[in-house]
Backbone as CSV, one residue per row, in Angstrom:
resi,resn,N_x,N_y,N_z,CA_x,CA_y,CA_z,C_x,C_y,C_z
1,MET,-16.161,-24.505,18.690,-15.455,-23.773,19.760,-14.516,-22.744,19.123
2,THR,-14.527,-21.523,19.657,-13.668,-20.470,19.125,-12.222,-20.700,19.549
3,ARG,-11.315,-20.665,18.595,-9.911,-20.850,18.913,-9.359,-19.604,19.605
4,PRO,-8.371,-19.736,20.495,-7.865,-18.589,21.250,-7.353,-17.464,20.370
5,GLU,-6.771,-17.771,19.192,-6.166,-16.709,18.391,-7.183,-15.700,17.883
6,HIS,-8.473,-16.058,17.849,-9.477,-15.107,17.402,-9.668,-13.962,18.397
7,ARG,-9.073,-14.056,19.597,-9.274,-13.024,20.596,-7.960,-12.332,20.973
8,VAL,-6.918,-12.618,20.239,-5.593,-12.126,20.633,-5.499,-10.610,20.560
9,VAL,-5.952,-10.010,19.487,-5.709,-8.591,19.281,-6.943,-7.735,19.505
10,GLY,-8.069,-8.337,19.873,-9.240,-7.570,20.250,-9.880,-6.824,19.103
11,VAL,-10.123,-5.538,19.305,-10.904,-4.735,18.365,-9.982,-4.076,17.344
12,ARG,-10.351,-4.184,16.105,-9.613,-3.497,15.036,-10.152,-2.070,14.953
13,ARG,-9.319,-1.106,15.288,-9.730,0.296,15.319,-9.878,0.851,13.909
14,ALA,-10.772,1.809,13.750,-10.971,2.442,12.449,-9.676,3.097,11.986
15,ALA,-9.309,2.836,10.735,-8.054,3.357,10.189,-8.264,4.506,9.207
16,VAL,-9.436,4.584,8.565,-9.626,5.595,7.523,-10.813,6.504,7.798
17,ALA,-11.350,6.489,9.027,-12.369,7.464,9.406,-11.764,8.856,9.331
18,GLY,-12.498,9.781,8.727,-11.973,11.118,8.511,-11.231,11.272,7.208
19,LEU,-10.976,10.149,6.522,-10.318,10.166,5.215,-11.274,9.685,4.121
20,PHE,-11.774,8.480,4.267,-12.679,7.913,3.275,-14.142,8.222,3.601
21,TYR,-14.417,8.503,4.843,-15.776,8.815,5.283,-15.678,9.644,6.557
22,PRO,-16.735,10.338,6.966,-16.642,11.222,8.123,-16.344,10.473,9.417
23,ALA,-15.532,11.077,10.253,-15.196,10.496,11.545,-16.229,10.828,12.614
24,ASP,-16.974,11.907,12.403,-18.013,12.283,13.353,-19.260,11.436,13.102
25,PRO,-19.817,10.782,14.113,-20.961,9.893,13.898,-22.158,10.582,13.250
26,HIS,-22.443,11.810,13.647,-23.603,12.512,13.079,-23.376,12.820,11.595
27,ARG,-22.185,13.285,11.271,-21.869,13.553,9.865,-21.835,12.260,9.060
28,LEU,-21.380,11.181,9.673,-21.347,9.901,8.971,-22.759,9.417,8.668
29,ARG,-23.669,9.509,9.627,-25.051,9.102,9.365,-25.670,9.952,8.254
30,ALA,-25.362,11.250,8.245,-25.873,12.123,7.192,-25.299,11.733,5.836
31,ALA,-24.010,11.396,5.809,-23.382,10.973,4.547,-24.008,9.690,4.034
32,LEU,-24.268,8.745,4.920,-24.899,7.487,4.510,-26.291,7.742,3.950
33,ALA,-27.032,8.652,4.579,-28.379,8.971,4.091,-28.331,9.580,2.698
34,GLU,-27.277,10.340,2.411,-27.137,10.938,1.086,-26.746,9.926,0.025
35,CYS,-26.192,8.788,0.451,-25.725,7.784,-0.506,-26.847,6.909,-1.051
36,ALA,-27.968,6.837,-0.369,-29.046,5.932,-0.773,-30.353,6.701,-0.900
37,ASN,-31.195,6.239,-1.822,-32.492,6.865,-2.033,-33.617,6.134,-1.314
38,ALA,-33.257,5.061,-0.608,-34.223,4.261,0.128,-33.523,3.729,1.370
39,PRO,-34.282,3.201,2.342,-33.633,2.689,3.548,-32.587,1.624,3.237
40,VAL,-31.440,1.737,3.876,-30.346,0.796,3.656,-30.700,-0.548,4.290
41,GLY,-30.478,-1.612,3.520,-30.614,-2.953,4.053,-32.009,-3.497,4.134
42,ALA,-32.982,-2.819,3.523,-34.374,-3.255,3.631,-34.921,-3.803,2.314
43,GLY,-34.045,-4.094,1.367,-34.494,-4.588,0.067,-34.731,-6.088,0.065
44,GLU,-34.577,-6.687,-1.094,-34.828,-8.118,-1.261,-33.582,-8.927,-0.893
45,PRO,-33.775,-10.160,-0.403,-32.616,-11.011,-0.102,-31.746,-11.230,-1.338
46,ALA,-30.458,-11.312,-1.136,-29.495,-11.578,-2.207,-28.467,-12.572,-1.693
47,ILE,-27.781,-13.214,-2.629,-26.703,-14.127,-2.248,-25.389,-13.377,-2.146
48,GLY,-25.161,-12.478,-3.098,-23.893,-11.774,-3.114,-24.022,-10.381,-3.690
49,ALA,-22.913,-9.646,-3.661,-22.878,-8.289,-4.198,-21.438,-7.887,-4.443
50,VAL,-21.262,-6.937,-5.350,-19.997,-6.234,-5.525,-20.243,-4.792,-5.117
51,VAL,-19.411,-4.278,-4.212,-19.597,-2.940,-3.654,-18.259,-2.204,-3.695
52,PRO,-18.237,-0.949,-4.166,-16.960,-0.216,-4.210,-16.511,0.232,-2.826
53,HIS,-15.235,0.588,-2.729,-14.670,0.922,-1.425,-13.854,2.218,-1.438
54,ALA,-14.152,3.125,-2.350,-13.453,4.409,-2.366,-14.069,5.346,-1.328
55,GLY,-13.536,6.563,-1.256,-14.154,7.558,-0.401,-15.611,7.766,-0.779
56,TYR,-16.441,8.016,0.220,-17.877,8.111,-0.042,-18.217,9.200,-1.050
57,ILE,-17.436,10.278,-1.091,-17.712,11.339,-2.058,-17.634,10.818,-3.490
58,TYR,-16.828,9.792,-3.714,-16.655,9.239,-5.054,-17.568,8.037,-5.322
59,SER,-17.601,7.096,-4.407,-18.306,5.839,-4.702,-19.468,5.549,-3.759
60,GLY,-19.757,6.468,-2.849,-20.802,6.206,-1.869,-22.171,5.975,-2.483
61,ARG,-22.511,6.714,-3.516,-23.832,6.539,-4.129,-23.935,5.199,-4.857
62,VAL,-22.836,4.728,-5.406,-22.852,3.409,-6.043,-23.033,2.335,-4.983
63,ALA,-22.307,2.456,-3.876,-22.503,1.510,-2.777,-23.931,1.583,-2.255
64,GLY,-24.439,2.794,-2.106,-25.807,2.961,-1.627,-26.832,2.321,-2.537
65,ALA,-26.575,2.343,-3.848,-27.498,1.716,-4.797,-27.594,0.218,-4.580
66,VAL,-26.505,-0.392,-4.126,-26.540,-1.817,-3.783,-27.306,-2.013,-2.487
67,PHE,-26.937,-1.264,-1.454,-27.482,-1.524,-0.124,-28.948,-1.139,0.018
68,GLU,-29.442,-0.282,-0.838,-30.878,0.005,-0.778,-31.704,-1.071,-1.482
69,ARG,-31.031,-1.955,-2.228,-31.732,-3.001,-2.972,-31.677,-4.371,-2.306
70,VAL,-30.816,-4.535,-1.322,-30.645,-5.859,-0.721,-31.036,-5.830,0.754
71,TRP,-31.504,-6.976,1.221,-31.710,-7.178,2.642,-30.361,-7.495,3.272
72,ILE,-30.016,-6.778,4.330,-28.777,-7.069,5.045,-29.110,-8.047,6.164
73,PRO,-28.652,-9.285,6.042,-28.954,-10.287,7.059,-28.030,-10.138,8.263
74,SER,-28.079,-11.084,9.167,-27.294,-10.964,10.393,-25.855,-11.421,10.227
75,ARG,-25.526,-12.047,9.076,-24.157,-12.506,8.836,-23.728,-12.037,7.454
76,VAL,-22.566,-11.405,7.387,-22.051,-10.863,6.127,-20.579,-11.243,5.995
77,VAL,-20.242,-11.863,4.877,-18.854,-12.144,4.529,-18.360,-11.008,3.643
78,ILE,-17.239,-10.396,3.983,-16.667,-9.323,3.168,-15.317,-9.792,2.640
79,LEU,-15.236,-9.932,1.325,-14.014,-10.354,0.649,-13.338,-9.108,0.092
80,ALA,-12.129,-8.829,0.539,-11.448,-7.593,0.174,-10.104,-7.880,-0.473
81,PRO,-9.669,-6.998,-1.370,-8.305,-7.117,-1.910,-7.287,-6.650,-0.891
82,ASN,-6.047,-6.986,-1.158,-4.947,-6.603,-0.286,-4.221,-5.412,-0.917
83,HIS,-4.469,-4.204,-0.391,-3.837,-3.002,-0.926,-2.484,-2.713,-0.289
84,THR,-2.213,-3.295,0.874,-1.038,-2.883,1.641,0.164,-3.803,1.475
85,GLY,-0.063,-5.032,0.979,1.031,-5.978,0.818,1.358,-6.776,2.057
86,ALA,0.650,-6.564,3.151,0.871,-7.334,4.374,0.044,-8.614,4.321
87,GLY,0.666,-9.738,4.651,-0.066,-10.996,4.656,-0.377,-11.535,3.278
88,LEU,0.491,-11.297,2.323,0.262,-11.811,0.973,0.252,-13.340,0.980
89,GLY,-0.548,-13.909,0.085,-0.662,-15.348,-0.029,-1.737,-15.960,0.844
90,LEU,-2.386,-15.133,1.664,-3.383,-15.637,2.602,-4.771,-15.085,2.305
91,ALA,-5.773,-15.796,2.799,-7.098,-15.221,3.020,-7.077,-14.808,4.484
92,ALA,-6.622,-13.589,4.732,-6.296,-13.166,6.090,-7.551,-12.944,6.912
93,LEU,-7.633,-13.647,8.033,-8.690,-13.470,9.013,-8.261,-12.420,10.038
94,TRP,-9.256,-11.787,10.655,-8.942,-10.888,11.763,-9.014,-11.678,13.064
95,PRO,-7.914,-11.785,13.796,-7.902,-12.592,15.016,-8.365,-11.809,16.233
96,GLY,-9.524,-11.222,16.130,-10.049,-10.419,17.220,-11.556,-10.447,17.244
97,ALA,-12.126,-9.684,18.147,-13.557,-9.780,18.431,-14.426,-8.899,17.551
98,ALA,-13.883,-7.782,17.033,-14.757,-6.824,16.362,-13.945,-5.832,15.536
99,PHE,-14.650,-5.124,14.655,-14.139,-3.965,13.930,-14.875,-2.740,14.461
100,GLU,-14.157,-1.653,14.611,-14.744,-0.425,15.135,-14.893,0.617,14.032
101,THR,-16.021,1.331,14.035,-16.224,2.513,13.202,-16.754,3.623,14.111
102,PRO,-16.901,4.835,13.603,-17.484,5.888,14.439,-18.898,5.572,14.932
103,LEU,-19.564,4.593,14.305,-20.915,4.219,14.726,-20.928,3.086,15.740
104,GLY,-19.768,2.606,16.143,-19.703,1.535,17.121,-18.930,0.340,16.605
105,SER,-19.096,-0.790,17.254,-18.352,-2.000,16.916,-19.211,-2.978,16.125
106,VAL,-18.568,-3.665,15.185,-19.199,-4.721,14.405,-18.522,-6.027,14.794
107,PRO,-19.255,-6.973,15.389,-18.613,-8.200,15.855,-18.169,-9.105,14.709
108,VAL,-17.051,-9.782,14.919,-16.547,-10.767,13.966,-17.255,-12.096,14.229
109,ASP,-17.639,-12.754,13.148,-18.339,-14.045,13.243,-17.302,-15.149,13.416
110,SER,-16.968,-15.470,14.654,-15.914,-16.441,14.914,-16.320,-17.844,14.471
111,GLU,-17.624,-18.138,14.463,-18.071,-19.456,14.009,-17.760,-19.657,12.528
112,LEU,-18.088,-18.660,11.707,-17.759,-18.767,10.282,-16.251,-18.748,10.070
113,ALA,-15.537,-17.938,10.851,-14.081,-17.883,10.715,-13.450,-19.231,11.015
114,ASP,-13.904,-19.883,12.078,-13.374,-21.202,12.423,-13.699,-22.216,11.331
115,GLY,-14.941,-22.156,10.817,-15.336,-23.098,9.774,-14.512,-22.925,8.518
116,LEU,-14.263,-21.663,8.132,-13.474,-21.426,6.921,-12.026,-21.844,7.130
117,ALA,-11.471,-21.570,8.300,-10.084,-21.968,8.570,-9.917,-23.485,8.472
118,SER,-10.952,-24.222,8.841,-10.893,-25.685,8.739,-11.047,-26.163,7.309
119,ALA,-11.826,-25.416,6.512,-12.137,-25.851,5.147,-11.137,-25.361,4.114
120,PHE,-10.379,-24.304,4.432,-9.506,-23.661,3.439,-8.178,-23.314,4.101
121,PRO,-7.109,-24.015,3.776,-5.837,-23.851,4.498,-5.246,-22.446,4.460
122,LEU,-5.561,-21.658,3.419,-4.988,-20.318,3.336,-5.717,-19.304,4.210
123,ALA,-6.826,-19.701,4.812,-7.556,-18.814,5.726,-6.905,-18.899,7.098
124,ARG,-6.102,-17.876,7.415,-5.347,-17.867,8.662,-5.413,-16.480,9.299
125,PRO,-5.366,-16.413,10.612,-5.322,-15.109,11.271,-4.063,-14.339,10.879
126,GLU,-4.233,-13.098,10.447,-3.092,-12.252,10.106,-3.504,-10.789,10.296
127,PRO,-3.315,-10.255,11.497,-3.772,-8.888,11.764,-3.088,-7.835,10.910
128,SER,-1.851,-8.063,10.482,-1.154,-7.045,9.696,-1.855,-6.767,8.374
129,ALA,-2.539,-7.766,7.814,-3.254,-7.567,6.546,-4.459,-6.657,6.716
130,HIS,-4.987,-6.579,7.935,-6.187,-5.776,8.202,-5.876,-4.402,8.774
131,ALA,-4.714,-4.230,9.367,-4.443,-3.048,10.188,-4.695,-1.738,9.454
132,ALA,-4.256,-1.640,8.206,-4.413,-0.398,7.450,-5.275,-0.578,6.199
133,GLU,-5.898,-1.723,6.046,-6.679,-2.028,4.850,-8.056,-1.360,4.917
134,HIS,-8.370,-0.548,3.906,-9.629,0.198,3.921,-10.798,-0.536,3.284
135,ALA,-10.537,-1.592,2.516,-11.571,-2.183,1.665,-12.652,-2.924,2.448
136,VAL,-12.348,-3.346,3.659,-13.390,-3.870,4.551,-14.054,-2.719,5.291
137,GLU,-13.247,-1.846,5.847,-13.748,-0.820,6.759,-14.825,0.066,6.146
138,VAL,-14.636,0.500,4.888,-15.593,1.461,4.331,-16.965,0.843,4.083
139,ILE,-17.057,-0.488,4.052,-18.339,-1.164,3.883,-19.141,-1.153,5.182
140,LEU,-18.459,-1.146,6.313,-19.109,-1.412,7.596,-20.176,-0.395,7.996
141,PRO,-19.964,0.923,7.811,-21.037,1.846,8.192,-22.353,1.597,7.454
142,PHE,-22.295,1.126,6.222,-23.534,0.782,5.515,-24.251,-0.370,6.213
143,LEU,-23.487,-1.355,6.684,-24.105,-2.460,7.405,-24.706,-1.974,8.717
144,GLN,-23.998,-1.085,9.394,-24.508,-0.560,10.660,-25.754,0.283,10.459
145,ALA,-25.887,0.893,9.283,-27.034,1.767,9.033,-28.349,1.008,8.932
146,CYS,-28.288,-0.311,8.783,-29.528,-1.078,8.658,-30.247,-1.200,9.993
147,GLY,-29.551,-0.900,11.096,-30.197,-0.904,12.387,-30.293,-2.255,13.062
148,ARG,-29.693,-3.280,12.461,-29.692,-4.611,13.066,-28.260,-5.003,13.424
149,THR,-28.123,-5.928,14.350,-26.803,-6.442,14.692,-26.328,-7.366,13.579
150,VAL,-25.170,-7.067,13.022,-24.596,-7.835,11.925,-23.226,-8.336,12.347
151,ARG,-22.987,-9.621,12.164,-21.661,-10.204,12.384,-20.975,-10.363,11.038
152,ILE,-19.682,-10.101,11.001,-18.950,-10.135,9.741,-17.835,-11.180,9.767
153,LEU,-17.575,-11.715,8.593,-16.366,-12.501,8.358,-15.529,-11.700,7.374
154,PRO,-14.557,-10.909,7.861,-13.739,-10.079,6.977,-12.504,-10.851,6.507
155,LEU,-12.305,-10.876,5.192,-11.179,-11.593,4.594,-10.422,-10.660,3.672
156,VAL,-9.109,-10.598,3.829,-8.249,-9.847,2.914,-7.455,-10.860,2.106
157,LEU,-7.642,-10.825,0.780,-7.097,-11.865,-0.093,-5.820,-11.383,-0.762
158,GLY,-4.766,-12.193,-0.656,-3.450,-11.758,-1.117,-2.845,-12.630,-2.194
159,TRP,-3.600,-12.927,-3.251,-3.067,-13.672,-4.392,-3.828,-13.254,-5.640
160,SER,-3.406,-13.765,-6.803,-4.059,-13.410,-8.065,-4.446,-14.625,-8.902
161,ASP,-4.118,-15.844,-8.459,-4.318,-17.043,-9.273,-5.733,-17.601,-9.144
162,TRP,-6.137,-18.346,-10.193,-7.471,-18.915,-10.235,-7.662,-20.049,-9.233
163,GLU,-6.702,-20.936,-9.106,-6.911,-22.143,-8.298,-7.274,-21.830,-6.851
164,PRO,-6.515,-20.998,-6.127,-6.943,-20.694,-4.762,-8.231,-19.881,-4.703
165,THR,-8.492,-19.099,-5.746,-9.737,-18.336,-5.798,-10.929,-19.274,-5.869
166,GLN,-10.848,-20.251,-6.764,-11.927,-21.239,-6.877,-12.077,-22.026,-5.580
167,ALA,-10.946,-22.451,-5.012,-10.997,-23.234,-3.780,-11.623,-22.436,-2.640
168,LEU,-11.292,-21.159,-2.543,-11.891,-20.326,-1.506,-13.396,-20.208,-1.715
169,GLY,-13.810,-19.964,-2.960,-15.234,-19.840,-3.229,-16.005,-21.086,-2.841
170,LEU,-15.463,-22.241,-3.177,-16.137,-23.493,-2.839,-16.156,-23.709,-1.327
171,ALA,-15.068,-23.343,-0.652,-15.028,-23.473,0.806,-16.039,-22.535,1.463
172,LEU,-16.162,-21.318,0.943,-17.147,-20.385,1.484,-18.563,-20.917,1.309
173,ALA,-18.833,-21.518,0.149,-20.159,-22.095,-0.073,-20.424,-23.207,0.933
174,GLU,-19.422,-24.041,1.163,-19.573,-25.147,2.114,-19.857,-24.630,3.519
175,VAL,-19.112,-23.611,3.928,-19.219,-23.105,5.300,-20.511,-22.325,5.516
176,THR,-20.945,-21.573,4.506,-22.122,-20.718,4.678,-23.424,-21.392,4.289
177,ARG,-23.360,-22.538,3.623,-24.591,-23.196,3.165,-25.595,-23.418,4.291
178,PRO,-25.181,-23.875,5.475,-26.173,-24.084,6.537,-26.878,-22.806,6.985
179,VAL,-26.257,-21.642,6.741,-26.861,-20.368,7.154,-27.088,-19.460,5.949
180,ALA,-27.189,-20.040,4.758,-27.221,-19.252,3.528,-28.383,-18.272,3.485
181,SER,-29.508,-18.630,4.069,-30.660,-17.723,4.042,-30.445,-16.505,4.936
182,ASP,-29.419,-16.529,5.774,-29.125,-15.433,6.687,-27.706,-14.924,6.499
183,CYS,-27.204,-14.998,5.247,-25.817,-14.621,4.989,-25.709,-13.934,3.633
184,LEU,-24.925,-12.876,3.560,-24.661,-12.138,2.326,-23.162,-12.139,2.071
185,LEU,-22.757,-12.417,0.823,-21.359,-12.417,0.418,-21.064,-11.125,-0.334
186,ILE,-20.183,-10.301,0.181,-19.849,-9.021,-0.453,-18.412,-9.055,-0.941
187,ALA,-18.226,-8.752,-2.220,-16.889,-8.527,-2.768,-16.649,-7.023,-2.799
188,SER,-15.639,-6.570,-2.097,-15.300,-5.154,-2.038,-14.309,-4.847,-3.163
189,SER,-14.737,-3.996,-4.098,-13.866,-3.744,-5.259,-14.216,-2.441,-5.949
190,ASP,-13.184,-1.717,-6.356,-13.333,-0.667,-7.349,-13.045,-1.277,-8.721
191,MET,-13.280,-0.491,-9.765,-13.098,-1.010,-11.118,-11.777,-0.485,-11.696
192,ASN,-11.716,-0.233,-12.972,-10.449,0.135,-13.621,-9.905,1.453,-13.055
193,HIS,-8.578,1.542,-12.973,-7.915,2.671,-12.338,-7.081,3.494,-13.326
194,TYR,-7.229,4.818,-13.227,-6.284,5.812,-13.738,-6.076,5.749,-15.246
195,GLU,-7.194,5.636,-15.968,-7.182,5.805,-17.415,-8.323,6.744,-17.788
196,PRO,-8.341,7.268,-19.030,-9.439,8.151,-19.418,-10.800,7.481,-19.240
197,ALA,-11.813,8.298,-18.998,-13.137,7.771,-18.664,-13.686,6.856,-19.739
198,ASP,-13.464,7.188,-21.016,-14.014,6.337,-22.075,-13.300,4.983,-22.110
199,VAL,-12.007,4.974,-21.836,-11.263,3.709,-21.758,-11.741,2.909,-20.553
200,ALA,-11.911,3.588,-19.431,-12.370,2.908,-18.221,-13.733,2.269,-18.437
201,ARG,-14.651,2.988,-19.066,-15.994,2.427,-19.298,-15.930,1.194,-20.183
202,ARG,-15.099,1.253,-21.227,-14.987,0.107,-22.126,-14.397,-1.097,-21.401
203,LYS,-13.323,-0.865,-20.673,-12.690,-1.970,-19.955,-13.613,-2.516,-18.855
204,ASP,-14.233,-1.609,-18.132,-15.111,-2.059,-17.052,-16.287,-2.864,-17.592
205,ARG,-16.760,-2.507,-18.765,-17.874,-3.260,-19.339,-17.471,-4.700,-19.617
206,LEU,-16.233,-4.920,-20.053,-15.755,-6.285,-20.270,-15.753,-7.077,-18.966
207,ALA,-15.264,-6.449,-17.905,-15.248,-7.131,-16.605,-16.661,-7.372,-16.099
208,LEU,-17.533,-6.389,-16.254,-18.907,-6.528,-15.770,-19.689,-7.546,-16.582
209,ASP,-19.364,-7.689,-17.861,-20.003,-8.743,-18.661,-19.716,-10.111,-18.058
210,ALA,-18.472,-10.335,-17.652,-18.116,-11.617,-17.027,-18.855,-11.795,-15.711
211,ILE,-18.930,-10.744,-14.922,-19.645,-10.830,-13.651,-21.117,-11.131,-13.885
212,GLU,-21.719,-10.469,-14.852,-23.144,-10.700,-15.115,-23.396,-12.108,-15.643
213,ARG,-22.401,-12.741,-16.235,-22.529,-14.145,-16.648,-22.230,-15.094,-15.493
214,LEU,-21.889,-14.559,-14.340,-21.454,-15.362,-13.190,-20.223,-16.190,-13.537
215,ASP,-19.367,-15.634,-14.378,-18.202,-16.337,-14.905,-16.958,-15.899,-14.129
216,ALA,-16.701,-16.578,-13.032,-15.596,-16.189,-12.155,-14.244,-16.318,-12.846
217,GLU,-14.006,-17.463,-13.477,-12.728,-17.654,-14.154,-12.588,-16.686,-15.315
218,GLY,-13.682,-16.443,-16.026,-13.654,-15.489,-17.128,-13.333,-14.085,-16.659
219,LEU,-13.779,-13.718,-15.459,-13.454,-12.404,-14.905,-11.953,-12.276,-14.704
220,LEU,-11.321,-13.282,-14.113,-9.872,-13.213,-13.922,-9.151,-13.201,-15.267
221,ARG,-9.667,-13.969,-16.221,-9.011,-14.052,-17.514,-9.081,-12.715,-18.255
222,VAL,-10.253,-12.099,-18.303,-10.392,-10.874,-19.085,-9.697,-9.697,-18.403
223,THR,-9.696,-9.653,-17.086,-8.996,-8.545,-16.433,-7.494,-8.635,-16.633
224,GLU,-6.986,-9.857,-16.769,-5.558,-10.012,-17.040,-5.244,-9.736,-18.506
225,SER,-6.008,-10.330,-19.414,-5.685,-10.206,-20.840,-5.893,-8.786,-21.358
226,GLU,-6.877,-8.068,-20.806,-7.173,-6.706,-21.264,-6.572,-5.643,-20.352
227,GLU,-5.779,-6.071,-19.373,-5.127,-5.157,-18.420,-6.152,-4.220,-17.785
228,ILE,-7.169,-4.828,-17.197,-8.221,-4.090,-16.506,-7.900,-4.126,-15.017
229,SER,-7.602,-2.982,-14.445,-7.071,-2.944,-13.081,-8.196,-2.905,-12.044
230,VAL,-8.988,-3.967,-12.037,-10.034,-4.136,-11.025,-9.358,-4.675,-9.766
231,CYS,-9.249,-3.849,-8.738,-8.440,-4.247,-7.580,-9.040,-5.440,-6.850
232,GLY,-10.369,-5.560,-6.867,-11.017,-6.666,-6.192,-11.455,-7.773,-7.115
233,ARG,-10.679,-8.022,-8.148,-11.085,-9.054,-9.102,-11.087,-10.436,-8.456
234,VAL,-10.118,-10.721,-7.595,-10.100,-12.015,-6.895,-11.245,-12.113,-5.895
235,PRO,-11.493,-11.099,-5.047,-12.680,-11.166,-4.199,-13.975,-11.358,-4.983
236,ALA,-14.122,-10.647,-6.117,-15.341,-10.795,-6.909,-15.450,-12.190,-7.485
237,ALA,-14.340,-12.725,-7.970,-14.361,-14.070,-8.544,-14.683,-15.112,-7.474
238,ALA,-14.077,-15.003,-6.302,-14.369,-15.953,-5.226,-15.830,-15.866,-4.806
239,MET,-16.352,-14.641,-4.732,-17.773,-14.467,-4.409,-18.649,-15.137,-5.447
240,LEU,-18.314,-15.004,-6.731,-19.113,-15.619,-7.791,-19.072,-17.140,-7.711
241,VAL,-17.904,-17.704,-7.429,-17.807,-19.163,-7.268,-18.739,-19.619,-6.152
242,ALA,-18.656,-18.951,-5.018,-19.500,-19.321,-3.883,-20.972,-19.125,-4.203
243,ALA,-21.293,-17.997,-4.827,-22.696,-17.701,-5.128,-23.300,-18.738,-6.065
244,ARG,-22.548,-19.123,-7.090,-23.056,-20.149,-8.014,-23.255,-21.474,-7.288
245,ALA,-22.326,-21.831,-6.430,-22.456,-23.082,-5.670,-23.660,-23.036,-4.738
246,LEU,-24.053,-21.832,-4.334,-25.208,-21.663,-3.452,-26.509,-21.446,-4.220
247,GLY,-26.434,-21.527,-5.555,-27.654,-21.471,-6.358,-27.932,-20.176,-7.074
248,ALA,-26.983,-19.245,-7.116,-27.212,-17.975,-7.809,-27.493,-18.202,-9.285
249,ARG,-28.398,-17.402,-9.821,-28.782,-17.524,-11.228,-28.603,-16.232,-12.017
250,SER,-28.376,-15.122,-11.333,-28.270,-13.851,-12.057,-27.405,-12.864,-11.296
251,ALA,-26.807,-11.956,-12.056,-26.069,-10.828,-11.483,-26.438,-9.591,-12.286
252,SER,-26.775,-8.517,-11.594,-27.238,-7.300,-12.265,-26.441,-6.096,-11.787
253,VAL,-25.942,-5.313,-12.739,-25.288,-4.053,-12.401,-26.372,-3.033,-12.067
254,VAL,-26.339,-2.502,-10.857,-27.379,-1.556,-10.435,-26.891,-0.122,-10.458
255,ALA,-25.592,0.097,-10.578,-25.057,1.457,-10.656,-23.642,1.404,-11.189
256,TYR,-23.263,2.465,-11.903,-21.891,2.591,-12.387,-21.543,4.076,-12.410
257,ALA,-20.334,4.410,-12.014,-19.858,5.793,-12.019,-18.344,5.778,-12.077
258,ASN,-17.756,6.969,-12.184,-16.304,7.070,-12.053,-15.953,8.361,-11.342
259,SER,-14.725,8.462,-10.913,-14.300,9.607,-10.109,-14.429,10.918,-10.860
260,GLY,-14.361,10.876,-12.194,-14.520,12.086,-12.983,-15.889,12.711,-12.864
261,ASP,-16.893,11.917,-12.483,-18.229,12.461,-12.265,-18.232,13.461,-11.123
262,VAL,-17.274,13.325,-10.209,-17.172,14.226,-9.059,-16.150,15.329,-9.316
263,THR,-14.985,14.947,-9.825,-13.903,15.925,-9.985,-14.020,16.745,-11.256
264,GLY,-14.714,16.214,-12.265,-14.772,16.855,-13.565,-13.596,16.533,-14.455
265,ASP,-12.593,15.847,-13.918,-11.412,15.464,-14.686,-11.620,14.049,-15.218
266,VAL,-11.855,13.930,-16.517,-12.107,12.616,-17.112,-10.864,12.042,-17.776
267,SER,-9.708,12.692,-17.582,-8.476,12.221,-18.224,-7.873,11.020,-17.505
268,SER,-8.189,10.865,-16.222,-7.656,9.751,-15.439,-8.636,9.481,-14.300
269,VAL,-9.388,8.393,-14.429,-10.474,8.144,-13.474,-10.345,6.751,-12.864
270,VAL,-11.087,6.546,-11.778,-11.312,5.222,-11.213,-12.795,4.904,-11.388
271,GLY,-13.095,3.698,-11.854,-14.471,3.293,-12.043,-15.037,2.616,-10.819
272,TYR,-16.362,2.710,-10.666,-17.064,2.102,-9.534,-18.331,1.437,-10.041
273,ALA,-18.550,0.215,-9.637,-19.757,-0.512,-10.039,-20.401,-1.163,-8.833
274,GLY,-21.721,-1.182,-8.843,-22.480,-1.913,-7.836,-23.236,-3.039,-8.509
275,VAL,-23.094,-4.245,-7.977,-23.699,-5.433,-8.584,-24.436,-6.207,-7.494
276,VAL,-25.612,-6.723,-7.840,-26.374,-7.578,-6.944,-26.498,-8.954,-7.570
277,VAL,-26.205,-9.997,-6.798,-26.227,-11.380,-7.266,-27.341,-12.131,-6.534
278,ARG,-28.229,-12.764,-7.306,-29.344,-13.505,-6.710,-29.499,-14.880,-7.376
């Protein structure tokens, strides 16, 4: 049974349309088509993925490289970092019915939300964590582009420690296991921030090595010890914990880029990686 708080605030309105991606639906569909070389969401089934969340001009093609390779099922969990500082310490749930983009509304999966709230005490409704957070929103038009109805469980994670990360991953595996064949776990993350491109590539390779080993704890360890500013390191680690518990055996980097590829300025870049976990 859906708890009343899941319907308190209704629809989460688009916050970064016109900034991170086009606000006009026709221009947005054209932008999505430019991001992928094949139909979005028609690839092979996957357990998880890492997808960047910058403006489409910078990271859209990397995101597209993921979405053209995976089947988008009817249920998608999106694990996002907390960029705004609202709702820290929580796996913030959206206590409403849907997220809105210029392409329409994406319904929230209240069944998965209720299950996770029961299995993981830090999963609580907190609309302030979602109100201005872009890391969930920029993923949604790609899901809508697949042409099927997709329900999402959007989570904004507000901590950096291993213990709650592991606990969340195990809880997600428990909750999604009954529907695992119809569920995709997405970690929304950019890679290293604001260092020269050669430094970013070296640091990002260390983080991606851990991801490709499915080593969630190792990812948190190396990003801390090497000062690799992967904003979604906790979402990626939680996704890896869940994916391994659900039987994942491999993770493959399918695309990598940085902002300097677009701006031409390689003195200070943000890295972007797309990873598919099966």
